[in-house]
C-alpha positions as CSV (number, residue, x, y, z in Angstrom):
1,M,77.4,100.0,105.3
2,T,76.7,96.3,104.8
3,T,78.1,94.0,107.6
4,P,81.2,92.2,106.2
5,L,80.4,88.6,105.2
6,S,83.2,87.3,107.4
7,T,81.4,88.5,110.5
8,R,78.2,86.8,109.4
9,I,79.5,83.4,108.4
10,S,83.0,82.6,109.5
11,R,85.4,80.3,107.8
12,R,85.6,78.1,110.9
13,T,81.8,77.8,111.0
14,L,81.7,76.7,107.4
15,L,84.4,74.0,108.0
16,Q,82.7,72.7,111.1
17,R,79.2,72.7,109.7
18,G,79.9,70.3,106.9
19,A,76.2,70.3,106.0
20,F,74.8,71.2,102.6
21,V,72.0,73.6,102.0
22,L,69.3,72.3,99.6
23,F,68.2,74.8,96.9
24,S,65.3,73.5,94.9
25,A,63.2,76.6,94.4
26,A,63.5,78.5,91.1
27,L,65.1,75.5,89.3
28,P,63.8,75.0,85.8
29,P,61.2,72.2,85.4
30,G,62.7,68.8,84.9
31,L,66.0,69.6,86.6
32,Q,66.8,67.5,89.7
33,A,67.5,69.7,92.8
34,Q,71.2,70.1,93.5
35,T,73.0,70.6,96.8
36,V,74.8,73.9,97.5
37,S,77.5,74.2,100.1
38,P,77.6,77.1,102.6
39,V,80.6,78.5,100.8
40,M,78.8,78.6,97.5
41,A,75.6,80.0,99.1
42,A,77.6,82.8,100.8
43,L,79.7,83.5,97.7
44,S,76.9,83.7,95.1
45,G,74.7,85.7,97.4
46,Y,77.5,88.2,98.0
47,M,78.2,88.4,94.2
48,A,74.6,89.0,93.4
49,A,74.2,91.8,95.9
50,T,77.4,93.7,94.9
51,K,75.7,95.9,92.3
52,D,73.6,97.6,95.0
53,R,76.3,97.6,97.8
54,G,78.3,100.7,98.6
55,L,82.1,100.6,99.0
56,P,84.4,102.3,101.5
57,P,85.9,105.6,100.3
58,E,89.4,104.3,100.3
59,V,88.4,101.3,98.2
60,I,86.6,103.6,95.7
61,E,89.7,105.7,95.3
62,K,92.0,102.7,94.8
63,A,89.6,101.2,92.3
64,K,89.6,104.4,90.3
65,H,93.4,104.2,90.2
66,H,93.3,100.7,88.8
67,I,90.6,101.4,86.3
68,L,92.6,104.5,85.0
69,D,95.9,102.5,85.0
70,T,94.3,99.6,83.0
71,F,92.7,101.9,80.4
72,A,96.1,103.6,80.0
73,A,97.7,100.2,79.4
74,M,95.1,99.3,76.8
75,I,95.5,102.6,74.9
76,S,99.3,102.4,74.9
77,G,99.2,98.7,74.1
78,S,97.2,99.4,71.0
79,E,100.4,100.6,69.3
80,L,102.6,97.7,70.3
81,P,103.0,94.4,68.3
82,P,100.6,92.3,70.4
83,G,98.1,95.2,70.3
84,R,98.4,95.6,66.5
85,A,97.8,91.8,66.1
86,A,94.7,92.0,68.3
87,L,93.3,95.0,66.4
88,A,93.8,93.1,63.1
89,L,91.7,90.3,64.5
90,A,89.0,92.7,65.5
91,R,88.9,94.4,62.1
92,S,88.6,91.0,60.3
93,Q,86.0,89.6,62.7
94,A,84.0,92.6,63.8
95,G,80.5,91.6,64.8
96,R,77.5,93.2,66.5
97,P,78.6,96.8,67.0
98,V,77.8,97.4,70.7
99,S,81.2,97.3,72.5
100,T,84.2,99.5,72.1
101,V,87.6,98.3,70.8
102,V,90.0,100.7,72.6
103,G,92.5,102.6,70.5
104,S,90.6,102.1,67.2
105,S,87.4,103.0,65.5
106,I,86.1,99.4,65.7
107,M,82.9,98.3,67.4
108,T,82.1,94.7,67.9
109,G,80.3,92.2,70.1
110,P,81.0,92.0,73.8
111,M,83.0,88.7,73.7
112,D,85.3,89.9,70.9
113,A,85.7,93.3,72.5
114,A,86.7,91.8,75.8
115,L,89.2,89.5,74.0
116,V,90.9,92.3,72.1
117,N,90.9,94.8,74.9
118,G,92.3,92.2,77.3
119,V,95.3,91.6,74.9
120,L,95.8,95.4,74.6
121,A,95.9,95.7,78.4
122,H,98.7,93.2,78.6
123,S,100.6,94.0,75.4
124,D,103.4,95.0,77.7
125,E,104.5,94.9,81.3
126,T,102.4,98.1,82.0
127,D,99.4,96.7,83.8
128,D,98.8,96.0,87.5
129,S,99.6,92.9,89.5
130,H,98.5,91.1,92.6
131,G,101.3,89.2,94.4
132,P,99.5,86.7,96.6
133,S,97.3,85.4,93.8
134,Q,100.1,85.6,91.2
135,S,97.9,87.5,88.7
136,H,97.5,90.6,86.6
137,P,93.8,91.2,87.5
138,G,93.1,94.5,85.7
139,A,94.1,93.3,82.3
140,S,91.0,91.1,82.0
141,I,88.6,92.4,84.6
142,V,88.4,96.0,83.4
143,P,87.8,95.0,79.7
144,S,85.2,92.4,80.6
145,A,83.1,94.7,82.7
146,L,83.3,97.4,80.0
147,A,82.2,95.1,77.3
148,V,79.0,93.9,79.1
149,G,78.4,97.4,80.6
150,E,78.3,98.9,77.2
151,D,76.0,96.3,75.9
152,L,73.5,97.0,78.7
153,G,74.1,100.7,79.2
154,A,75.2,100.4,82.8
155,T,76.2,103.3,85.1
156,G,79.7,104.2,86.1
157,E,78.9,103.4,89.7
158,H,77.7,99.9,88.7
159,Y,80.9,99.5,86.7
160,L,83.2,100.5,89.6
161,R,81.5,98.0,91.9
162,A,81.7,95.2,89.3
163,V,85.4,95.8,88.7
164,T,86.1,95.7,92.5
165,L,84.1,92.5,92.8
166,G,86.2,91.0,89.9
167,Y,89.4,91.6,91.9
168,D,87.9,90.0,95.0
169,I,86.7,86.8,93.3
170,G,89.6,86.3,90.8
171,C,92.4,86.9,93.3
172,R,90.7,84.8,96.0
173,L,90.3,81.9,93.6
174,T,93.9,81.3,92.9
175,M,94.8,82.0,96.5
176,A,92.3,79.4,97.6
177,L,93.8,76.9,95.1
178,G,97.2,77.4,96.7
179,G,98.7,80.5,95.1
180,P,102.4,80.0,94.1
181,T,102.3,76.4,95.3
182,F,99.4,75.6,92.9
183,R,101.2,77.4,90.1
184,D,104.5,75.5,90.7
185,E,103.0,72.1,91.2
186,S,100.3,72.1,88.5
187,R,102.2,74.3,85.9
188,R,98.9,76.0,85.3
189,S,98.7,79.8,84.8
190,T,97.5,81.5,87.9
191,H,97.3,84.7,85.8
192,A,94.7,83.0,83.5
193,F,92.7,81.3,86.3
194,A,92.4,84.4,88.4
195,G,91.5,86.5,85.3
196,N,89.0,84.0,84.2
197,F,87.0,84.0,87.4
198,G,87.5,87.7,88.1
199,S,86.3,88.6,84.7
200,A,83.2,86.3,85.0
201,A,82.3,87.9,88.4
202,A,82.7,91.4,87.0
203,A,80.7,90.6,83.8
204,G,78.1,88.8,85.8
205,C,77.7,91.8,88.1
206,M,77.3,94.1,85.1
207,A,74.6,91.7,83.8
208,G,72.7,91.9,87.1
209,L,72.7,88.1,87.7
210,T,70.8,86.7,90.7
211,A,72.5,84.5,93.3
212,Q,71.3,81.3,91.4
213,E,72.6,82.7,88.2
214,M,75.9,83.5,89.8
215,R,76.3,79.9,90.7
216,W,75.8,78.9,87.1
217,L,78.2,81.7,86.1
218,L,80.9,80.1,88.2
219,D,80.2,76.7,86.7
220,Y,80.7,78.1,83.2
221,A,83.8,80.0,84.3
222,S,85.2,76.7,85.7
223,Q,84.5,74.9,82.4
224,Q,86.6,77.5,80.6
225,A,89.4,77.7,83.0
226,A,92.7,77.3,81.1
227,G,96.2,78.5,80.8
228,Y,99.5,76.7,81.2
229,A,103.1,77.7,82.0
230,I,104.2,77.1,78.4
231,W,103.3,80.8,77.8
232,G,106.8,81.4,79.3
233,R,108.3,80.3,75.9
234,D,106.5,83.1,74.1
235,T,109.1,85.5,72.6
236,D,106.8,88.3,71.3
237,H,104.4,88.8,74.2
238,I,101.4,87.9,72.0
239,E,100.5,84.6,73.5
240,K,101.2,86.1,77.0
241,G,98.8,88.9,76.2
242,F,96.2,86.3,75.3
243,V,96.7,84.1,78.3
244,F,96.9,86.9,80.9
245,G,94.3,89.3,79.4
246,G,92.4,88.4,76.3
247,M,91.4,84.8,77.0
248,P,90.1,85.3,80.6
249,A,88.3,88.5,79.6
250,R,86.5,86.7,76.7
251,N,85.7,83.7,78.9
252,G,84.2,85.8,81.7
253,V,82.0,87.7,79.3
254,T,81.0,84.4,77.6
255,A,80.0,82.9,81.0
256,A,77.9,86.0,81.9
257,L,76.1,86.2,78.5
258,L,75.3,82.5,78.4
259,V,73.6,82.6,81.8
260,R,71.9,85.9,81.1
261,S,70.4,84.4,77.9
262,G,68.8,81.6,79.9
263,W,71.4,78.8,80.2
264,N,71.5,76.8,83.5
265,G,74.2,74.6,84.9
266,V,75.6,72.9,88.0
267,D,74.7,74.7,91.2
268,D,78.0,74.2,93.0
269,V,81.1,73.6,91.0
270,F,83.3,74.0,94.1
271,S,81.9,71.0,96.0
272,G,80.6,67.5,95.5
273,V,81.8,64.8,93.0
274,D,84.4,65.9,90.4
275,N,84.3,69.5,91.7
276,F,86.7,72.2,90.5
277,F,89.0,72.0,93.5
278,Q,89.2,68.2,93.5
279,V,90.3,68.2,89.9
280,N,92.7,71.1,90.0
281,S,94.0,71.4,93.5
282,P,92.9,68.7,96.0
283,K,94.9,70.5,98.7
284,G,93.1,73.8,98.0
285,D,90.7,75.4,100.4
286,P,87.3,76.5,99.0
287,A,86.6,78.4,102.2
288,G,89.3,80.9,101.1
289,L,86.9,82.2,98.5
290,I,84.9,84.0,101.2
291,D,87.7,84.7,103.6
292,K,87.0,88.3,104.8
293,L,84.8,88.9,101.8
294,G,83.3,92.3,102.2
295,E,86.0,93.3,104.7
296,R,89.3,92.8,102.8
297,Y,89.2,94.2,99.3
298,E,91.8,92.7,97.0
299,I,92.0,95.8,94.7
300,V,93.6,97.5,97.7
301,N,96.2,94.8,97.8
302,T,97.1,95.1,94.1
303,D,100.2,96.9,92.9
304,I,100.5,99.5,90.1
305,K,103.8,99.9,88.3
306,K,105.3,103.3,88.3
307,W,107.8,102.6,85.5
308,T,106.7,100.8,82.4
309,V,109.6,98.4,82.4
310,G,110.2,94.8,83.5
311,T,109.6,94.2,87.2
312,P,113.3,93.7,88.2
313,I,114.2,97.1,86.9
314,Q,111.6,98.9,89.0
315,A,113.6,99.1,92.2
316,P,116.9,100.3,90.5
317,L,115.0,103.1,88.8
318,D,113.4,104.0,92.1
319,A,116.8,104.0,93.7
320,I,118.3,106.5,91.2
321,E,115.3,108.8,91.5
322,N,115.6,108.7,95.3
323,L,119.3,109.5,95.2
324,R,118.7,112.4,92.8
325,L,116.2,113.9,95.2
326,R,118.8,113.9,98.0
327,R,121.8,114.9,95.8
328,P,121.0,116.2,92.4
329,F,123.4,115.2,89.6
330,D,123.5,115.0,85.8
331,A,124.5,112.0,83.6
332,N,127.9,113.5,83.0
333,D,128.5,113.8,86.7
334,V,128.4,110.0,87.1
335,R,131.6,107.9,86.9
336,S,130.0,104.5,87.6
337,V,126.8,102.8,88.6
338,V,126.7,99.4,90.3
339,V,123.3,97.6,90.5
340,R,123.0,94.7,92.9
341,L,120.1,92.2,92.5
342,A,119.4,88.6,93.5
343,P,121.0,86.4,90.7
344,S,117.6,84.9,89.6
345,V,116.1,88.4,89.4
346,G,119.0,90.1,87.6
347,A,119.3,87.3,85.1
348,V,115.9,88.3,83.7
349,V,117.1,91.8,82.7
350,D,120.8,91.5,82.3
351,N,121.9,93.0,78.9
352,R,118.6,92.0,77.1
353,D,118.0,93.1,73.6
354,I,114.6,94.6,74.3
355,P,114.8,98.1,75.9
356,D,112.1,97.8,78.5
357,I,113.6,94.6,80.0
358,C,117.3,95.6,79.7
359,L,118.7,96.8,83.0
360,Q,121.8,98.5,81.7
361,H,119.9,100.4,78.9
362,M,117.1,101.6,81.2
363,V,119.6,102.8,83.8
364,A,121.5,104.7,81.1
365,V,118.2,106.3,79.9
366,M,117.4,107.2,83.5
367,L,120.7,109.0,83.9
368,I,120.2,111.0,80.7
369,D,116.4,111.7,80.9
370,K,116.1,111.9,84.7
371,T,113.0,109.7,84.2
372,A,111.9,106.7,82.2
373,S,108.9,107.4,80.0
374,F,106.8,104.8,78.2
375,H,108.2,106.1,74.9
376,A,111.8,105.8,76.0
377,A,111.3,102.3,77.4
378,H,110.0,101.1,74.0
379,D,112.4,103.0,71.7
380,K,114.5,100.1,70.4
381,A,116.5,102.4,68.0
382,R,117.7,104.4,70.9
383,M,119.6,101.3,72.1
384,Q,122.2,102.2,69.5
385,D,122.3,105.9,70.3
386,A,125.9,107.0,70.9
387,E,125.1,109.0,74.1
388,V,123.1,106.1,75.6
389,L,125.8,103.6,74.8
390,R,128.4,106.0,76.4
391,Q,126.3,106.1,79.6
392,R,125.7,102.4,79.5
393,T,129.4,101.6,79.8
394,K,129.2,103.1,83.3
395,V,126.6,100.6,84.4
396,N,127.6,97.3,86.1
397,Y,125.2,94.6,87.2
398,V,126.5,92.5,90.1
399,P,124.6,89.4,91.1
400,D,124.3,89.4,94.9
401,A,123.5,86.0,96.4
402,A,122.8,87.6,99.8
403,L,119.7,89.2,98.3
404,N,118.3,85.7,97.7
405,R,117.3,85.5,101.3
406,L,114.9,88.4,100.9
407,L,113.0,86.8,98.0
408,P,110.1,87.0,96.9
409,V,110.7,90.7,97.8
410,R,113.0,91.9,94.9
411,V,115.5,94.2,96.7
412,A,117.9,96.3,94.7
413,I,121.0,98.1,95.9
414,V,122.3,100.9,93.7
415,E,125.8,102.4,94.3
416,I,126.7,105.5,92.3
417,T,130.2,107.1,92.2
418,L,130.3,110.7,90.9
419,T,133.3,112.2,89.1
420,D,134.2,114.3,92.2
421,G,134.6,111.1,94.2
422,T,131.2,111.3,96.0
423,R,129.7,107.9,96.7
424,L,125.9,107.5,96.9
425,S,124.1,104.3,97.8
426,E,120.4,103.4,98.0
427,Q,118.6,100.1,98.9
428,V,115.1,99.8,97.8
429,E,112.9,97.1,99.4
430,A,109.4,98.5,98.8
431,V,109.1,99.5,95.1
432,R,107.0,102.5,94.4
433,G,103.4,101.5,93.5
434,T,103.4,98.4,95.6
435,V,101.1,97.9,98.6
436,R,104.0,98.8,101.0
437,N,104.8,102.0,99.0
438,P,101.6,103.0,97.1
439,M,101.5,105.7,94.4
440,P,99.3,108.7,95.3
441,R,96.7,109.9,92.8
442,N,99.0,112.5,91.1
443,E,101.6,109.8,90.2
444,V,99.0,107.5,88.8
445,V,97.7,110.4,86.7
446,D,101.2,111.2,85.5
447,K,101.7,107.7,84.4
448,A,98.4,107.5,82.6
449,R,99.0,110.8,80.8
450,D,102.4,109.6,79.6
451,L,100.7,106.5,78.1
452,V,97.5,108.0,76.7
453,A,98.5,111.4,75.4
454,P,100.8,110.2,72.6
455,V,98.0,108.0,71.2
456,L,94.9,110.0,71.7
457,G,96.2,113.5,72.2
458,T,96.7,115.7,75.3
459,A,93.1,117.1,75.5
460,T,91.4,113.7,75.1
461,A,93.9,112.2,77.6
462,Q,93.0,114.9,80.2
463,K,89.3,114.4,79.7
464,L,89.5,110.6,80.0
465,I,91.5,111.0,83.2
466,E,89.0,113.4,84.7
467,T,86.1,111.2,83.7
468,L,87.5,108.0,85.1
469,L,88.4,109.7,88.4
470,T,84.7,110.6,88.7
471,I,83.4,107.4,87.3
472,E,80.7,107.1,89.9
473,T,78.9,110.1,88.3
474,V,78.8,108.6,84.8
475,R,75.2,107.8,83.9
476,D,76.0,105.5,81.0
477,I,79.4,103.8,80.6
478,R,79.0,104.1,76.8
479,T,79.7,107.8,77.1
480,L,83.4,106.8,77.6
481,R,83.6,105.6,73.9
482,P,84.7,108.9,72.3
483,L,87.5,109.1,74.9
484,L,88.8,105.6,74.2
485,Q,88.8,105.4,70.4
486,K,90.7,107.0,67.5
487,S,89.9,107.1,63.8
């Protein structure tokens, strides 16, 4: 096992050293030698070595969960409005047929495939999320690594390592910029910034770039960094799918392919005059980019949603499931349901007209179905179903200001009164699928099957799940293609 980077070059050492390492060898003729900071030297060296570096068993298992979860999000997203819009673009612009467009029969170039598959992955609130970096890493990183891996015929083991690296670099980038503070003060999209650099790292790893080339990769990733809070005005989730998934995936692949084709650039975009941090976040800390790199894996610190609904509804559904495990009951046994949420959290899902972000509707569905499937969460017609409406009248949302003190943890309190007078209560602080309450493999598989089988069929879904859970044995990532497409 490789010694963690943090034990070889500590953050304090880097800050105290203040010196720059001069790299002049291997520069193309005519280029003036540029200085490279210790941070960039350590970061680019780590990135270049990742393709040959083993991972701890627990990291491998968690990475498989996120790869499976993201492919499931892509496949299910292919049938939602943002996904259909992305597929229409792919059909009209299909280029060099080397990379798979998921959920279709389309083949195209790596940049276009990454763009479309990234939008598919975030066509809905189904994909994973990383709290400290305020990002949805899988939506762009998994597609970008796939696009380049298919182009080059990479192994599954190489793919798994590249995806894991993408999470490490992308998440650390926005954390180093300042995380939520950077987001709030700059009004830039941390989701896009993290995805942009994470996708570039994953694509660069798939392309087998050297340490010098990784430095240029990060330069081109910086030049493409974009995304602004205005995405919040998007009403159809199409722009959001582009900002969170499609754009950063395309940018990352573009950066990798530019450098692989022979382009050079600035050796250290994170230090020196007009550097990336100076322009975007003067209070940021570049040393955060290598903080415990090789020791702390951000994919392990990333959440997977159990329920394919808006985040504020996750805890209430968990609470109802927990209560039923202790005291089974049917919908008709329920007299009333009270759901308490922090006011700012509850306002997002209070009586919305879209099923998967309507608290009252999804609680009614949970009472009837005893679960909340992807299909049920996206069946808008069912919002007018007589039985659902009858159960919905029992559901009362109560804004609870006391829960504000617990933010950013979104706590839910659910109180159910049964027709026989029994009162049940459950408070959920650690939502299922989060780092504090992770989903085991079987629950991740159940979610993936629910998303994939209706689109590709039960047999293909099962084969895809089995293949992705043994991804390290796949000799050529292109063999996944028949399991990802439909005619």
